[in-house]
C-alpha positions as CSV (number, residue, x, y, z in Angstrom):
1,M,-136.8,-9.8,-84.8
2,S,-137.4,-12.3,-87.8
3,Q,-140.1,-15.2,-87.5
4,D,-137.4,-17.6,-87.7
5,E,-136.1,-16.9,-84.2
6,Q,-137.4,-17.3,-81.0
7,V,-136.2,-16.1,-77.8
8,A,-138.0,-16.4,-73.9
9,V,-140.9,-14.8,-73.2
10,P,-141.0,-12.0,-70.9
11,R,-140.9,-13.4,-67.3
12,F,-140.3,-10.5,-64.5
13,A,-141.6,-7.5,-63.5
14,K,-139.9,-4.3,-63.9
15,E,-139.1,-4.5,-59.7
16,H,-137.4,-8.1,-60.4
17,W,-134.7,-6.5,-62.5
18,E,-134.0,-3.5,-60.2
19,R,-133.2,-6.0,-57.4
20,D,-131.3,-8.4,-59.8
21,F,-129.0,-5.4,-60.9
22,A,-128.6,-4.2,-57.7
23,R,-127.5,-7.8,-56.4
24,R,-124.8,-8.4,-59.5
25,I,-123.5,-5.3,-58.6
26,S,-123.1,-6.0,-55.3
27,L,-120.9,-9.0,-56.1
28,A,-119.0,-7.8,-58.5
29,A,-115.3,-7.4,-57.2
30,P,-113.1,-4.5,-58.7
31,S,-111.3,-7.2,-60.7
32,D,-114.4,-7.9,-62.7
33,T,-113.7,-6.0,-66.2
34,A,-114.9,-4.9,-69.4
35,R,-113.5,-3.3,-72.1
36,G,-114.3,0.5,-72.7
37,V,-115.4,-0.3,-76.3
38,F,-118.4,-2.1,-74.6
39,C,-119.4,1.2,-72.7
40,M,-118.4,3.5,-75.8
41,G,-120.9,1.0,-77.8
42,L,-123.8,1.1,-75.2
43,L,-123.9,4.9,-75.3
44,R,-123.8,4.9,-79.0
45,A,-126.9,2.7,-79.2
46,M,-128.5,4.5,-76.4
47,E,-128.3,7.7,-79.1
48,D,-129.6,5.6,-81.7
49,L,-132.5,3.9,-79.5
50,G,-133.7,6.4,-77.2
51,G,-131.8,9.8,-78.3
52,A,-129.1,12.0,-76.9
53,E,-131.0,12.5,-73.3
54,A,-131.0,8.9,-72.9
55,A,-127.6,8.4,-73.8
56,R,-126.6,11.2,-71.3
57,R,-128.7,10.0,-68.6
58,C,-126.6,6.6,-68.9
59,L,-123.1,7.9,-69.5
60,E,-123.9,10.4,-66.1
61,A,-125.0,6.6,-64.3
62,S,-121.9,5.2,-65.3
63,G,-119.9,7.9,-62.8
64,E,-117.4,8.3,-65.8
65,K,-116.9,11.5,-68.0
66,T,-115.5,9.2,-71.1
67,F,-114.6,5.9,-72.4
68,V,-111.3,4.6,-73.6
69,E,-111.6,1.7,-76.0
70,L,-109.0,-0.6,-75.0
71,F,-109.0,0.5,-71.2
72,S,-110.9,-2.1,-68.2
73,Y,-113.5,-0.5,-66.7
74,P,-115.1,-2.1,-63.4
75,I,-118.2,-4.6,-64.8
76,A,-120.3,-2.4,-62.2
77,T,-120.1,0.5,-64.1
78,Y,-121.2,-1.0,-67.4
79,L,-124.0,-2.8,-65.0
80,R,-125.5,0.9,-63.4
81,M,-125.3,2.0,-67.3
82,V,-127.4,-1.4,-68.6
83,A,-129.7,-0.9,-65.9
84,T,-130.2,2.6,-66.6
85,A,-130.8,1.9,-70.2
86,V,-133.5,-0.9,-70.1
87,Q,-135.6,1.2,-68.0
88,L,-135.3,3.8,-70.6
89,L,-135.9,1.5,-73.4
90,A,-138.7,-0.7,-71.7
91,A,-141.8,1.3,-73.1
92,K,-140.7,1.2,-76.4
93,Y,-139.5,-2.7,-76.8
94,G,-142.5,-3.6,-74.3
95,D,-140.6,-4.8,-71.4
96,I,-136.9,-5.1,-69.8
97,E,-136.4,-8.2,-71.2
98,E,-136.3,-7.1,-74.9
99,S,-134.6,-4.1,-74.1
100,L,-131.2,-6.5,-72.6
101,R,-131.9,-8.4,-75.9
102,Q,-131.4,-5.4,-78.2
103,I,-128.6,-3.7,-76.5
104,G,-127.1,-7.3,-76.5
105,R,-127.7,-7.2,-80.1
106,R,-125.7,-4.1,-80.6
107,A,-123.0,-5.3,-78.6
108,A,-122.6,-8.3,-80.7
109,A,-122.7,-6.0,-83.5
110,D,-120.0,-3.8,-82.2
111,F,-117.6,-6.6,-81.4
112,R,-118.1,-7.9,-85.2
113,E,-116.8,-4.9,-86.5
114,S,-113.7,-4.7,-84.0
115,S,-110.6,-5.9,-84.9
116,A,-111.3,-9.2,-82.8
117,G,-114.7,-9.6,-84.2
118,R,-113.4,-9.8,-87.7
119,A,-110.9,-12.1,-87.0
120,M,-113.4,-14.4,-85.5
121,G,-115.1,-14.5,-88.7
122,V,-112.3,-15.4,-90.8
123,M,-112.1,-18.2,-88.2
124,H,-115.5,-19.6,-88.5
125,G,-115.5,-18.4,-91.8
126,G,-119.3,-18.6,-92.3
127,D,-120.1,-21.6,-90.8
128,A,-122.6,-21.7,-88.0
129,R,-121.0,-24.8,-86.0
130,R,-117.8,-23.3,-86.0
131,L,-118.6,-19.9,-85.0
132,L,-120.3,-21.3,-81.8
133,D,-117.0,-23.4,-81.3
134,C,-115.2,-19.9,-81.1
135,L,-117.6,-18.5,-78.7
136,P,-115.8,-19.6,-75.0
137,V,-113.0,-18.0,-76.4
138,V,-114.4,-15.0,-77.8
139,Y,-116.1,-14.3,-74.6
140,R,-112.8,-15.0,-72.2
141,V,-111.2,-12.2,-74.7
142,A,-113.8,-9.7,-74.3
143,L,-114.5,-10.1,-70.6
144,S,-112.2,-10.7,-67.3
145,F,-114.9,-13.1,-65.4
146,G,-116.7,-16.0,-66.2
147,M,-116.2,-19.4,-67.0
148,Y,-117.7,-20.5,-70.7
149,E,-118.6,-23.7,-72.1
150,L,-120.3,-25.0,-75.1
151,A,-121.4,-28.7,-75.9
152,W,-123.1,-29.8,-78.7
153,V,-126.6,-31.8,-78.1
154,A,-126.9,-32.5,-81.8
155,P,-125.4,-31.5,-85.0
156,A,-127.5,-28.4,-84.9
157,H,-128.5,-27.9,-81.2
158,A,-126.2,-26.8,-78.7
159,R,-125.7,-25.5,-75.1
160,F,-124.0,-22.8,-74.2
161,A,-123.3,-22.6,-70.2
162,V,-121.9,-19.4,-68.7
163,K,-120.8,-19.5,-65.0
164,R,-120.2,-16.1,-62.8
165,T,-121.1,-14.0,-65.4
166,F,-123.0,-10.5,-64.1
167,I,-125.1,-9.5,-67.4
168,P,-128.5,-10.7,-67.3
169,Y,-129.6,-13.7,-69.6
170,P,-131.9,-11.7,-72.3
171,F,-128.4,-9.8,-73.1
172,H,-126.6,-13.2,-74.0
173,E,-129.5,-14.0,-76.0
174,G,-129.5,-10.7,-77.8
175,V,-125.7,-11.5,-78.8
176,L,-126.3,-15.1,-79.9
177,L,-129.6,-14.0,-82.1
178,E,-127.2,-11.3,-83.3
179,L,-124.1,-13.4,-84.1
180,M,-126.4,-16.5,-85.2
181,E,-128.8,-14.6,-87.7
182,K,-125.8,-13.6,-90.1
183,M,-125.1,-17.6,-90.5
184,K,-127.0,-19.4,-93.6
185,I,-129.5,-21.2,-91.2
186,H,-133.0,-21.3,-91.1
187,R,-135.6,-21.5,-88.1
188,L,-132.6,-20.5,-85.2
189,K,-133.9,-20.6,-82.3
190,V,-132.1,-19.4,-78.9
191,R,-133.7,-19.4,-75.5
192,G,-131.9,-18.6,-72.5
193,Y,-132.3,-19.3,-68.7
194,Q,-130.9,-18.2,-65.3
195,T,-129.5,-21.8,-63.4
196,A,-128.3,-19.4,-60.5
197,P,-127.6,-15.9,-59.4
198,L,-125.0,-15.4,-62.0
199,D,-125.0,-18.6,-64.3
200,S,-127.3,-19.3,-67.2
201,E,-127.4,-21.4,-70.1
202,Y,-128.5,-21.2,-73.7
203,E,-130.4,-23.7,-76.0
204,I,-129.2,-22.8,-79.7
205,S,-130.9,-24.6,-82.7
206,W,-131.8,-24.3,-86.1
207,G,-133.0,-26.6,-89.3
C-alpha cells in the first residue's frame, strides 16, 4: 500500500467476521450470483498469496470441483471461499480487514484484464472522474444483486453507496484502491463503512 492511500483502520475481531459472513450467507438467495471468473480469480490469488494448500482449502469450502468463467454461481459459494481465505491470510496481513482488501485488489485486477474491464478502460481513458462514473454500471454487470449509486461531493471527492451487497466493505475498499491508484492522481484516500447489514458507503478523494 502506498503512502498516498488511506483506508479504514481495523475495527473488528475475528469473531465479528465469522458472525458477519454467516449472516451474509444466510441472507443470500439462490438468485444472488457472481460470475465464475471471480471464483477462479480468488483461487489464483490464494495460490499466489497463501500457497497451493490455501487454494485447495478455499476450493473445498466452495463445495465445487471446478469453475467456469462465464457461469453464474451462488454468491454464498463465493462468500464461503472468501471467509476461508481471510482466515488463512490474516496472519500474513495482520488482520481480517487487510486480508479482505488484498482479495478485493486481486478481484479488481482480474476484472481489469477481462474483456469488460478493457472496455471500461476505453470508456474512462485514464480519467479518475470518468472511471468513478462508470462504477455503478460495472458493478451491475459483474453481480446479479445490489444497488449502486455514485454522487460527487466535490470535483475530487465522490461518495459511492452500495446497497444489498453481500461482500464486506474492506473488500470494496481494495477494489476501489486497485482501480484508482492506476489513475494519475495524488494523495488518494478511500474509506468505507457499513451503514446497514448489507449496505455500505465509500468516501473517495484525492488531490
